[in-house]
N, CA, C and O atoms as a Maestro MAE file, in Angstrom:
{
 s_m_m2io_version
 :::
 2.0.0
}

f_m_ct {
 s_m_title
 :::
 protein
 m_atom[292] {
  # First column is atom index #
  i_m_mmod_type
  r_m_x_coord
  r_m_y_coord
  r_m_z_coord
  i_m_residue_number
  s_m_chain_name
  s_m_pdb_residue_name
  s_m_pdb_atom_name
  i_m_atomic_number
  :::
  1 25 67.837 -133.966 -91.081 1 A "UNK " " N  " 7
  2 3 68.204 -132.967 -92.058 1 A "UNK " " CA " 6
  3 2 68.565 -131.686 -91.319 1 A "UNK " " C  " 6
  4 15 67.883 -131.272 -90.381 1 A "UNK " " O  " 8
  5 25 69.655 -131.071 -91.766 2 A "UNK " " N  " 7
  6 3 70.084 -129.803 -91.186 2 A "UNK " " CA " 6
  7 2 70.309 -128.803 -92.313 2 A "UNK " " C  " 6
  8 15 70.783 -129.152 -93.394 2 A "UNK " " O  " 8
  9 25 69.961 -127.562 -92.035 3 A "UNK " " N  " 7
  10 3 70.192 -126.480 -92.988 3 A "UNK " " CA " 6
  11 2 71.279 -125.573 -92.444 3 A "UNK " " C  " 6
  12 15 71.260 -125.196 -91.272 3 A "UNK " " O  " 8
  13 25 72.225 -125.224 -93.303 4 A "UNK " " N  " 7
  14 3 73.293 -124.312 -92.917 4 A "UNK " " CA " 6
  15 2 73.340 -123.189 -93.952 4 A "UNK " " C  " 6
  16 15 73.558 -123.442 -95.136 4 A "UNK " " O  " 8
  17 25 73.137 -121.960 -93.509 5 A "UNK " " N  " 7
  18 3 73.231 -120.816 -94.415 5 A "UNK " " CA " 6
  19 2 74.494 -120.048 -94.082 5 A "UNK " " C  " 6
  20 15 74.736 -119.705 -92.925 5 A "UNK " " O  " 8
  21 25 75.301 -119.780 -95.103 6 A "UNK " " N  " 7
  22 3 76.557 -119.051 -94.946 6 A "UNK " " CA " 6
  23 2 76.413 -117.697 -95.630 6 A "UNK " " C  " 6
  24 15 76.495 -117.590 -96.854 6 A "UNK " " O  " 8
  25 25 76.199 -116.669 -94.819 7 A "UNK " " N  " 7
  26 3 75.947 -115.327 -95.335 7 A "UNK " " CA " 6
  27 2 77.121 -114.806 -96.162 7 A "UNK " " C  " 6
  28 15 76.922 -114.140 -97.178 7 A "UNK " " O  " 8
  29 25 78.352 -115.112 -95.721 8 A "UNK " " N  " 7
  30 3 79.548 -114.605 -96.406 8 A "UNK " " CA " 6
  31 2 79.599 -115.041 -97.869 8 A "UNK " " C  " 6
  32 15 80.059 -114.291 -98.730 8 A "UNK " " O  " 8
  33 25 79.129 -116.249 -98.145 9 A "UNK " " N  " 7
  34 3 79.167 -116.775 -99.509 9 A "UNK " " CA " 6
  35 2 77.779 -116.892 -100.136 9 A "UNK " " C  " 6
  36 15 77.648 -117.317 -101.284 9 A "UNK " " O  " 8
  37 25 76.742 -116.513 -99.383 10 A "UNK " " N  " 7
  38 3 75.349 -116.638 -99.813 10 A "UNK " " CA " 6
  39 2 75.062 -118.049 -100.323 10 A "UNK " " C  " 6
  40 15 74.484 -118.240 -101.393 10 A "UNK " " O  " 8
  41 25 75.485 -119.029 -99.525 11 A "UNK " " N  " 7
  42 3 75.233 -120.417 -99.904 11 A "UNK " " CA " 6
  43 2 74.427 -121.121 -98.821 11 A "UNK " " C  " 6
  44 15 74.559 -120.833 -97.631 11 A "UNK " " O  " 8
  45 25 73.596 -122.043 -99.264 12 A "UNK " " N  " 7
  46 3 72.768 -122.840 -98.368 12 A "UNK " " CA " 6
  47 2 73.169 -124.289 -98.551 12 A "UNK " " C  " 6
  48 15 73.160 -124.810 -99.666 12 A "UNK " " O  " 8
  49 25 73.524 -124.944 -97.442 13 A "UNK " " N  " 7
  50 3 73.853 -126.366 -97.505 13 A "UNK " " CA " 6
  51 2 72.776 -127.140 -96.763 13 A "UNK " " C  " 6
  52 15 72.481 -126.861 -95.601 13 A "UNK " " O  " 8
  53 25 72.199 -128.106 -97.441 14 A "UNK " " N  " 7
  54 3 71.186 -128.970 -96.848 14 A "UNK " " CA " 6
  55 2 71.845 -130.315 -96.587 14 A "UNK " " C  " 6
  56 15 72.149 -131.070 -97.511 14 A "UNK " " O  " 8
  57 25 72.058 -130.595 -95.315 15 A "UNK " " N  " 7
  58 3 72.725 -131.817 -94.879 15 A "UNK " " CA " 6
  59 2 71.661 -132.891 -94.689 15 A "UNK " " C  " 6
  60 15 70.832 -132.792 -93.785 15 A "UNK " " O  " 8
  61 25 71.681 -133.911 -95.533 16 A "UNK " " N  " 7
  62 3 70.650 -134.942 -95.518 16 A "UNK " " CA " 6
  63 2 71.040 -136.189 -94.741 16 A "UNK " " C  " 6
  64 15 70.184 -137.002 -94.393 16 A "UNK " " O  " 8
  65 25 72.329 -136.342 -94.471 17 A "UNK " " N  " 7
  66 3 72.810 -137.571 -93.848 17 A "UNK " " CA " 6
  67 2 74.091 -137.295 -93.082 17 A "UNK " " C  " 6
  68 15 74.784 -136.312 -93.343 17 A "UNK " " O  " 8
  69 25 74.399 -138.168 -92.137 18 A "UNK " " N  " 7
  70 3 75.659 -138.042 -91.402 18 A "UNK " " CA " 6
  71 2 76.800 -138.738 -92.140 18 A "UNK " " C  " 6
  72 15 77.948 -138.688 -91.697 18 A "UNK " " O  " 8
  73 25 76.489 -139.388 -93.265 19 A "UNK " " N  " 7
  74 3 77.523 -140.056 -94.060 19 A "UNK " " CA " 6
  75 2 78.451 -139.015 -94.677 19 A "UNK " " C  " 6
  76 15 78.049 -137.881 -94.937 19 A "UNK " " O  " 8
  77 25 79.690 -139.417 -94.904 20 A "UNK " " N  " 7
  78 3 80.698 -138.540 -95.495 20 A "UNK " " CA " 6
  79 2 80.509 -138.449 -97.004 20 A "UNK " " C  " 6
  80 15 80.224 -139.443 -97.671 20 A "UNK " " O  " 8
  81 25 80.672 -137.247 -97.523 21 A "UNK " " N  " 7
  82 3 80.604 -137.026 -98.960 21 A "UNK " " CA " 6
  83 2 81.933 -137.428 -99.597 21 A "UNK " " C  " 6
  84 15 83.001 -137.030 -99.132 21 A "UNK " " O  " 8
  85 25 81.854 -138.223 -100.670 22 A "UNK " " N  " 7
  86 3 83.064 -138.633 -101.380 22 A "UNK " " CA " 6
  87 2 83.055 -138.170 -102.834 22 A "UNK " " C  " 6
  88 15 84.069 -138.275 -103.525 22 A "UNK " " O  " 8
  89 25 81.921 -137.659 -103.299 23 A "UNK " " N  " 7
  90 3 81.815 -137.211 -104.683 23 A "UNK " " CA " 6
  91 2 80.742 -136.136 -104.772 23 A "UNK " " C  " 6
  92 15 79.827 -136.089 -103.949 23 A "UNK " " O  " 8
  93 25 80.861 -135.282 -105.767 24 A "UNK " " N  " 7
  94 3 79.895 -134.197 -105.975 24 A "UNK " " CA " 6
  95 2 79.591 -134.075 -107.455 24 A "UNK " " C  " 6
  96 15 80.417 -134.406 -108.306 24 A "UNK " " O  " 8
  97 25 78.383 -133.591 -107.751 25 A "UNK " " N  " 7
  98 3 78.001 -133.367 -109.141 25 A "UNK " " CA " 6
  99 2 77.122 -132.131 -109.212 25 A "UNK " " C  " 6
  100 15 76.128 -132.021 -108.495 25 A "UNK " " O  " 8
  101 25 77.500 -131.197 -110.089 26 A "UNK " " N  " 7
  102 3 76.673 -130.010 -110.307 26 A "UNK " " CA " 6
  103 2 75.529 -130.408 -111.231 26 A "UNK " " C  " 6
  104 15 75.750 -130.791 -112.380 26 A "UNK " " O  " 8
  105 25 74.299 -130.314 -110.716 27 A "UNK " " N  " 7
  106 3 73.145 -130.754 -111.503 27 A "UNK " " CA " 6
  107 2 72.482 -129.614 -112.266 27 A "UNK " " C  " 6
  108 15 71.738 -129.845 -113.220 27 A "UNK " " O  " 8
  109 25 72.752 -128.396 -111.846 28 A "UNK " " N  " 7
  110 3 72.322 -127.199 -112.559 28 A "UNK " " CA " 6
  111 2 73.223 -126.075 -112.069 28 A "UNK " " C  " 6
  112 15 73.882 -126.225 -111.040 28 A "UNK " " O  " 8
  113 25 73.268 -124.955 -112.778 29 A "UNK " " N  " 7
  114 3 74.166 -123.885 -112.347 29 A "UNK " " CA " 6
  115 2 73.920 -123.482 -110.895 29 A "UNK " " C  " 6
  116 15 72.829 -123.037 -110.539 29 A "UNK " " O  " 8
  117 25 74.949 -123.644 -110.060 30 A "UNK " " N  " 7
  118 3 74.861 -123.245 -108.668 30 A "UNK " " CA " 6
  119 2 74.240 -124.253 -107.727 30 A "UNK " " C  " 6
  120 15 74.062 -123.962 -106.544 30 A "UNK " " O  " 8
  121 25 73.902 -125.445 -108.228 31 A "UNK " " N  " 7
  122 3 73.326 -126.488 -107.368 31 A "UNK " " CA " 6
  123 2 74.177 -127.752 -107.499 31 A "UNK " " C  " 6
  124 15 74.303 -128.331 -108.578 31 A "UNK " " O  " 8
  125 25 74.757 -128.161 -106.362 32 A "UNK " " N  " 7
  126 3 75.653 -129.315 -106.340 32 A "UNK " " CA " 6
  127 2 75.106 -130.363 -105.377 32 A "UNK " " C  " 6
  128 15 74.734 -130.050 -104.246 32 A "UNK " " O  " 8
  129 25 75.061 -131.606 -105.840 33 A "UNK " " N  " 7
  130 3 74.676 -132.721 -104.981 33 A "UNK " " CA " 6
  131 2 75.935 -133.419 -104.489 33 A "UNK " " C  " 6
  132 15 76.861 -133.650 -105.266 33 A "UNK " " O  " 8
  133 25 75.975 -133.753 -103.209 34 A "UNK " " N  " 7
  134 3 77.081 -134.506 -102.629 34 A "UNK " " CA " 6
  135 2 76.627 -135.946 -102.438 34 A "UNK " " C  " 6
  136 15 75.515 -136.204 -101.978 34 A "UNK " " O  " 8
  137 25 77.510 -136.887 -102.799 35 A "UNK " " N  " 7
  138 3 77.190 -138.309 -102.732 35 A "UNK " " CA " 6
  139 2 78.105 -139.035 -101.759 35 A "UNK " " C  " 6
  140 15 79.273 -138.681 -101.599 35 A "UNK " " O  " 8
  141 25 77.556 -140.058 -101.112 36 A "UNK " " N  " 7
  142 3 78.335 -140.910 -100.213 36 A "UNK " " CA " 6
  143 2 79.027 -142.002 -101.028 36 A "UNK " " C  " 6
  144 15 78.841 -142.110 -102.240 36 A "UNK " " O  " 8
  145 25 79.822 -142.801 -100.336 37 A "UNK " " N  " 7
  146 3 80.533 -143.901 -100.981 37 A "UNK " " CA " 6
  147 2 79.572 -144.898 -101.630 37 A "UNK " " C  " 6
  148 15 79.902 -145.504 -102.650 37 A "UNK " " O  " 8
  149 25 78.384 -145.071 -101.041 38 A "UNK " " N  " 7
  150 3 77.397 -145.993 -101.612 38 A "UNK " " CA " 6
  151 2 76.422 -145.287 -102.565 38 A "UNK " " C  " 6
  152 15 75.326 -145.783 -102.830 38 A "UNK " " O  " 8
  153 25 76.843 -144.121 -103.074 39 A "UNK " " N  " 7
  154 3 76.121 -143.372 -104.116 39 A "UNK " " CA " 6
  155 2 74.771 -142.817 -103.662 39 A "UNK " " C  " 6
  156 15 73.875 -142.627 -104.485 39 A "UNK " " O  " 8
  157 25 74.619 -142.557 -102.372 40 A "UNK " " N  " 7
  158 3 73.413 -141.919 -101.844 40 A "UNK " " CA " 6
  159 2 73.647 -140.414 -101.746 40 A "UNK " " C  " 6
  160 15 74.762 -139.981 -101.456 40 A "UNK " " O  " 8
  161 25 72.618 -139.621 -101.983 41 A "UNK " " N  " 7
  162 3 72.741 -138.169 -101.841 41 A "UNK " " CA " 6
  163 2 72.797 -137.838 -100.355 41 A "UNK " " C  " 6
  164 15 71.891 -138.185 -99.596 41 A "UNK " " O  " 8
  165 25 73.877 -137.160 -99.944 42 A "UNK " " N  " 7
  166 3 74.042 -136.819 -98.529 42 A "UNK " " CA " 6
  167 2 73.923 -135.319 -98.274 42 A "UNK " " C  " 6
  168 15 73.801 -134.892 -97.125 42 A "UNK " " O  " 8
  169 25 73.958 -134.521 -99.337 43 A "UNK " " N  " 7
  170 3 73.843 -133.085 -99.150 43 A "UNK " " CA " 6
  171 2 73.569 -132.355 -100.447 43 A "UNK " " C  " 6
  172 15 73.836 -132.854 -101.541 43 A "UNK " " O  " 8
  173 25 73.030 -131.158 -100.292 44 A "UNK " " N  " 7
  174 3 72.736 -130.294 -101.434 44 A "UNK " " CA " 6
  175 2 73.317 -128.925 -101.135 44 A "UNK " " C  " 6
  176 15 73.015 -128.329 -100.101 44 A "UNK " " O  " 8
  177 25 74.149 -128.427 -102.037 45 A "UNK " " N  " 7
  178 3 74.770 -127.116 -101.881 45 A "UNK " " CA " 6
  179 2 74.149 -126.171 -102.904 45 A "UNK " " C  " 6
  180 15 74.194 -126.436 -104.105 45 A "UNK " " O  " 8
  181 25 73.573 -125.072 -102.429 46 A "UNK " " N  " 7
  182 3 72.929 -124.095 -103.309 46 A "UNK " " CA " 6
  183 2 73.685 -122.781 -103.201 46 A "UNK " " C  " 6
  184 15 73.684 -122.143 -102.149 46 A "UNK " " O  " 8
  185 25 74.329 -122.378 -104.289 47 A "UNK " " N  " 7
  186 3 75.045 -121.115 -104.343 47 A "UNK " " CA " 6
  187 2 74.071 -119.991 -104.695 47 A "UNK " " C  " 6
  188 15 73.047 -120.229 -105.335 47 A "UNK " " O  " 8
  189 25 74.392 -118.775 -104.278 48 A "UNK " " N  " 7
  190 3 73.515 -117.612 -104.480 48 A "UNK " " CA " 6
  191 2 72.107 -117.938 -103.985 48 A "UNK " " C  " 6
  192 15 71.112 -117.670 -104.658 48 A "UNK " " O  " 8
  193 25 72.054 -118.519 -102.800 49 A "UNK " " N  " 7
  194 3 70.807 -119.043 -102.235 49 A "UNK " " CA " 6
  195 2 69.724 -117.987 -102.090 49 A "UNK " " C  " 6
  196 15 68.550 -118.272 -102.325 49 A "UNK " " O  " 8
  197 25 70.092 -116.787 -101.712 50 A "UNK " " N  " 7
  198 3 69.073 -115.757 -101.492 50 A "UNK " " CA " 6
  199 2 68.359 -115.368 -102.785 50 A "UNK " " C  " 6
  200 15 67.297 -114.747 -102.742 50 A "UNK " " O  " 8
  201 25 68.931 -115.728 -103.929 51 A "UNK " " N  " 7
  202 3 68.293 -115.425 -105.208 51 A "UNK " " CA " 6
  203 2 67.336 -116.526 -105.664 51 A "UNK " " C  " 6
  204 15 66.488 -116.297 -106.526 51 A "UNK " " O  " 8
  205 25 67.476 -117.726 -105.081 52 A "UNK " " N  " 7
  206 3 66.638 -118.841 -105.528 52 A "UNK " " CA " 6
  207 2 65.770 -119.443 -104.426 52 A "UNK " " C  " 6
  208 15 64.863 -120.225 -104.709 52 A "UNK " " O  " 8
  209 25 66.043 -119.083 -103.170 53 A "UNK " " N  " 7
  210 3 65.285 -119.608 -102.034 53 A "UNK " " CA " 6
  211 2 64.838 -118.435 -101.173 53 A "UNK " " C  " 6
  212 15 65.640 -117.554 -100.861 53 A "UNK " " O  " 8
  213 25 63.571 -118.417 -100.789 54 A "UNK " " N  " 7
  214 3 63.093 -117.384 -99.871 54 A "UNK " " CA " 6
  215 2 63.484 -117.809 -98.459 54 A "UNK " " C  " 6
  216 15 62.765 -118.566 -97.807 54 A "UNK " " O  " 8
  217 25 64.623 -117.317 -97.996 55 A "UNK " " N  " 7
  218 3 65.170 -117.723 -96.704 55 A "UNK " " CA " 6
  219 2 64.323 -117.258 -95.530 55 A "UNK " " C  " 6
  220 15 64.489 -117.759 -94.418 55 A "UNK " " O  " 8
  221 25 63.422 -116.314 -95.751 56 A "UNK " " N  " 7
  222 3 62.595 -115.812 -94.649 56 A "UNK " " CA " 6
  223 2 61.468 -116.775 -94.271 56 A "UNK " " C  " 6
  224 15 60.857 -116.619 -93.214 56 A "UNK " " O  " 8
  225 25 61.187 -117.762 -95.114 57 A "UNK " " N  " 7
  226 3 60.080 -118.672 -94.804 57 A "UNK " " CA " 6
  227 2 60.536 -120.084 -94.451 57 A "UNK " " C  " 6
  228 15 59.707 -120.988 -94.345 57 A "UNK " " O  " 8
  229 25 61.828 -120.287 -94.270 58 A "UNK " " N  " 7
  230 3 62.299 -121.608 -93.854 58 A "UNK " " CA " 6
  231 2 61.824 -121.844 -92.434 58 A "UNK " " C  " 6
  232 15 62.075 -121.031 -91.544 58 A "UNK " " O  " 8
  233 25 61.140 -122.954 -92.224 59 A "UNK " " N  " 7
  234 3 60.554 -123.265 -90.926 59 A "UNK " " CA " 6
  235 2 61.075 -124.601 -90.424 59 A "UNK " " C  " 6
  236 15 61.465 -125.467 -91.207 59 A "UNK " " O  " 8
  237 25 61.076 -124.750 -89.115 60 A "UNK " " N  " 7
  238 3 61.416 -126.039 -88.516 60 A "UNK " " CA " 6
  239 2 60.152 -126.881 -88.478 60 A "UNK " " C  " 6
  240 15 59.150 -126.481 -87.884 60 A "UNK " " O  " 8
  241 25 60.198 -128.030 -89.101 61 A "UNK " " N  " 7
  242 3 59.046 -128.920 -89.116 61 A "UNK " " CA " 6
  243 2 59.006 -129.765 -87.849 61 A "UNK " " C  " 6
  244 15 57.935 -130.151 -87.380 61 A "UNK " " O  " 8
  245 25 60.174 -130.045 -87.307 62 A "UNK " " N  " 7
  246 3 60.249 -130.873 -86.113 62 A "UNK " " CA " 6
  247 2 61.456 -130.429 -85.293 62 A "UNK " " C  " 6
  248 15 62.542 -130.238 -85.839 62 A "UNK " " O  " 8
  249 25 61.273 -130.267 -84.008 63 A "UNK " " N  " 7
  250 3 62.365 -129.883 -83.113 63 A "UNK " " CA " 6
  251 2 62.587 -131.025 -82.132 63 A "UNK " " C  " 6
  252 15 61.650 -131.461 -81.463 63 A "UNK " " O  " 8
  253 25 63.837 -131.519 -82.041 64 A "UNK " " N  " 7
  254 3 64.112 -132.636 -81.130 64 A "UNK " " CA " 6
  255 2 64.137 -132.167 -79.674 64 A "UNK " " C  " 6
  256 15 65.208 -131.910 -79.124 64 A "UNK " " O  " 8
  257 25 62.978 -132.058 -79.058 65 A "UNK " " N  " 7
  258 3 62.828 -131.518 -77.705 65 A "UNK " " CA " 6
  259 2 63.733 -132.232 -76.703 65 A "UNK " " C  " 6
  260 15 64.309 -131.586 -75.828 65 A "UNK " " O  " 8
  261 25 63.865 -133.537 -76.814 66 A "UNK " " N  " 7
  262 3 64.673 -134.298 -75.863 66 A "UNK " " CA " 6
  263 2 66.140 -133.879 -75.876 66 A "UNK " " C  " 6
  264 15 66.846 -134.084 -74.889 66 A "UNK " " O  " 8
  265 25 66.607 -133.297 -76.975 67 A "UNK " " N  " 7
  266 3 68.006 -132.909 -77.087 67 A "UNK " " CA " 6
  267 2 68.272 -131.484 -76.612 67 A "UNK " " C  " 6
  268 15 69.427 -131.063 -76.555 67 A "UNK " " O  " 8
  269 25 67.239 -130.746 -76.275 68 A "UNK " " N  " 7
  270 3 67.417 -129.377 -75.803 68 A "UNK " " CA " 6
  271 2 67.788 -129.411 -74.325 68 A "UNK " " C  " 6
  272 15 66.957 -129.743 -73.479 68 A "UNK " " O  " 8
  273 25 69.017 -129.074 -74.022 69 A "UNK " " N  " 7
  274 3 69.539 -129.232 -72.666 69 A "UNK " " CA " 6
  275 2 68.919 -128.271 -71.656 69 A "UNK " " C  " 6
  276 15 68.976 -128.535 -70.455 69 A "UNK " " O  " 8
  277 25 68.334 -127.173 -72.105 70 A "UNK " " N  " 7
  278 3 67.800 -126.189 -71.163 70 A "UNK " " CA " 6
  279 2 66.381 -126.506 -70.701 70 A "UNK " " C  " 6
  280 15 65.853 -125.822 -69.823 70 A "UNK " " O  " 8
  281 25 65.761 -127.525 -71.275 71 A "UNK " " N  " 7
  282 3 64.405 -127.894 -70.870 71 A "UNK " " CA " 6
  283 2 64.482 -128.895 -69.720 71 A "UNK " " C  " 6
  284 15 65.136 -129.933 -69.823 71 A "UNK " " O  " 8
  285 25 63.812 -128.568 -68.641 72 A "UNK " " N  " 7
  286 3 63.787 -129.439 -67.461 72 A "UNK " " CA " 6
  287 2 62.554 -130.320 -67.499 72 A "UNK " " C  " 6
  288 15 61.482 -129.888 -67.924 72 A "UNK " " O  " 8
  289 25 62.708 -131.544 -67.056 73 A "UNK " " N  " 7
  290 3 61.555 -132.455 -66.973 73 A "UNK " " CA " 6
  291 2 60.833 -132.261 -65.675 73 A "UNK " " C  " 6
  292 15 59.835 -132.935 -65.418 73 A "UNK " " O  " 8
  :::
 }
 m_bond[291] {
  # First column is bond index #
  i_m_from
  i_m_to
  i_m_order
  :::
  1 1 2 1
  2 2 3 1
  3 3 4 2
  4 3 5 1
  5 5 6 1
  6 6 7 1
  7 7 8 2
  8 7 9 1
  9 9 10 1
  10 10 11 1
  11 11 12 2
  12 11 13 1
  13 13 14 1
  14 14 15 1
  15 15 16 2
  16 15 17 1
  17 17 18 1
  18 18 19 1
  19 19 20 2
  20 19 21 1
  21 21 22 1
  22 22 23 1
  23 23 24 2
  24 23 25 1
  25 25 26 1
  26 26 27 1
  27 27 28 2
  28 27 29 1
  29 29 30 1
  30 30 31 1
  31 31 32 2
  32 31 33 1
  33 33 34 1
  34 34 35 1
  35 35 36 2
  36 35 37 1
  37 37 38 1
  38 38 39 1
  39 39 40 2
  40 39 41 1
  41 41 42 1
  42 42 43 1
  43 43 44 2
  44 43 45 1
  45 45 46 1
  46 46 47 1
  47 47 48 2
  48 47 49 1
  49 49 50 1
  50 50 51 1
  51 51 52 2
  52 51 53 1
  53 53 54 1
  54 54 55 1
  55 55 56 2
  56 55 57 1
  57 57 58 1
  58 58 59 1
  59 59 60 2
  60 59 61 1
  61 61 62 1
  62 62 63 1
  63 63 64 2
  64 63 65 1
  65 65 66 1
  66 66 67 1
  67 67 68 2
  68 67 69 1
  69 69 70 1
  70 70 71 1
  71 71 72 2
  72 71 73 1
  73 73 74 1
  74 74 75 1
  75 75 76 2
  76 75 77 1
  77 77 78 1
  78 78 79 1
  79 79 80 2
  80 79 81 1
  81 81 82 1
  82 82 83 1
  83 83 84 2
  84 83 85 1
  85 85 86 1
  86 86 87 1
  87 87 88 2
  88 87 89 1
  89 89 90 1
  90 90 91 1
  91 91 92 2
  92 91 93 1
  93 93 94 1
  94 94 95 1
  95 95 96 2
  96 95 97 1
  97 97 98 1
  98 98 99 1
  99 99 100 2
  100 99 101 1
  101 101 102 1
  102 102 103 1
  103 103 104 2
  104 103 105 1
  105 105 106 1
  106 106 107 1
  107 107 108 2
  108 107 109 1
  109 109 110 1
  110 110 111 1
  111 111 112 2
  112 111 113 1
  113 113 114 1
  114 114 115 1
  115 115 116 2
  116 115 117 1
  117 117 118 1
  118 118 119 1
  119 119 120 2
  120 119 121 1
  121 121 122 1
  122 122 123 1
  123 123 124 2
  124 123 125 1
  125 125 126 1
  126 126 127 1
  127 127 128 2
  128 127 129 1
  129 129 130 1
  130 130 131 1
  131 131 132 2
  132 131 133 1
  133 133 134 1
  134 134 135 1
  135 135 136 2
  136 135 137 1
  137 137 138 1
  138 138 139 1
  139 139 140 2
  140 139 141 1
  141 141 142 1
  142 142 143 1
  143 143 144 2
  144 143 145 1
  145 145 146 1
  146 146 147 1
  147 147 148 2
  148 147 149 1
  149 149 150 1
  150 150 151 1
  151 151 152 2
  152 151 153 1
  153 153 154 1
  154 154 155 1
  155 155 156 2
  156 155 157 1
  157 157 158 1
  158 158 159 1
  159 159 160 2
  160 159 161 1
  161 161 162 1
  162 162 163 1
  163 163 164 2
  164 163 165 1
  165 165 166 1
  166 166 167 1
  167 167 168 2
  168 167 169 1
  169 169 170 1
  170 170 171 1
  171 171 172 2
  172 171 173 1
  173 173 174 1
  174 174 175 1
  175 175 176 2
  176 175 177 1
  177 177 178 1
  178 178 179 1
  179 179 180 2
  180 179 181 1
  181 181 182 1
  182 182 183 1
  183 183 184 2
  184 183 185 1
  185 185 186 1
  186 186 187 1
  187 187 188 2
  188 187 189 1
  189 189 190 1
  190 190 191 1
  191 191 192 2
  192 191 193 1
  193 193 194 1
  194 194 195 1
  195 195 196 2
  196 195 197 1
  197 197 198 1
  198 198 199 1
  199 199 200 2
  200 199 201 1
  201 201 202 1
  202 202 203 1
  203 203 204 2
  204 203 205 1
  205 205 206 1
  206 206 207 1
  207 207 208 2
  208 207 209 1
  209 209 210 1
  210 210 211 1
  211 211 212 2
  212 211 213 1
  213 213 214 1
  214 214 215 1
  215 215 216 2
  216 215 217 1
  217 217 218 1
  218 218 219 1
  219 219 220 2
  220 219 221 1
  221 221 222 1
  222 222 223 1
  223 223 224 2
  224 223 225 1
  225 225 226 1
  226 226 227 1
  227 227 228 2
  228 227 229 1
  229 229 230 1
  230 230 231 1
  231 231 232 2
  232 231 233 1
  233 233 234 1
  234 234 235 1
  235 235 236 2
  236 235 237 1
  237 237 238 1
  238 238 239 1
  239 239 240 2
  240 239 241 1
  241 241 242 1
  242 242 243 1
  243 243 244 2
  244 243 245 1
  245 245 246 1
  246 246 247 1
  247 247 248 2
  248 247 249 1
  249 249 250 1
  250 250 251 1
  251 251 252 2
  252 251 253 1
  253 253 254 1
  254 254 255 1
  255 255 256 2
  256 255 257 1
  257 257 258 1
  258 258 259 1
  259 259 260 2
  260 259 261 1
  261 261 262 1
  262 262 263 1
  263 263 264 2
  264 263 265 1
  265 265 266 1
  266 266 267 1
  267 267 268 2
  268 267 269 1
  269 269 270 1
  270 270 271 1
  271 271 272 2
  272 271 273 1
  273 273 274 1
  274 274 275 1
  275 275 276 2
  276 275 277 1
  277 277 278 1
  278 278 279 1
  279 279 280 2
  280 279 281 1
  281 281 282 1
  282 282 283 1
  283 283 284 2
  284 283 285 1
  285 285 286 1
  286 286 287 1
  287 287 288 2
  288 287 289 1
  289 289 290 1
  290 290 291 1
  291 291 292 2
  :::
 }
}
């Protein structure tokens, strides 16, 4: 899962899968779900995110240490 915050549009995109989105559905005002070809949810788009999500408390639950190129073994 990846989180992308776009300050210019105040939108938060939660990327749940590497699958391509082929369809979208607004499930409530300002919240859109993206679906893959096999009807799985692959992303969540939240408009006016700063009004509905406390962006200051978003935390990383897991960091892929092996992928950090600056860490030496």
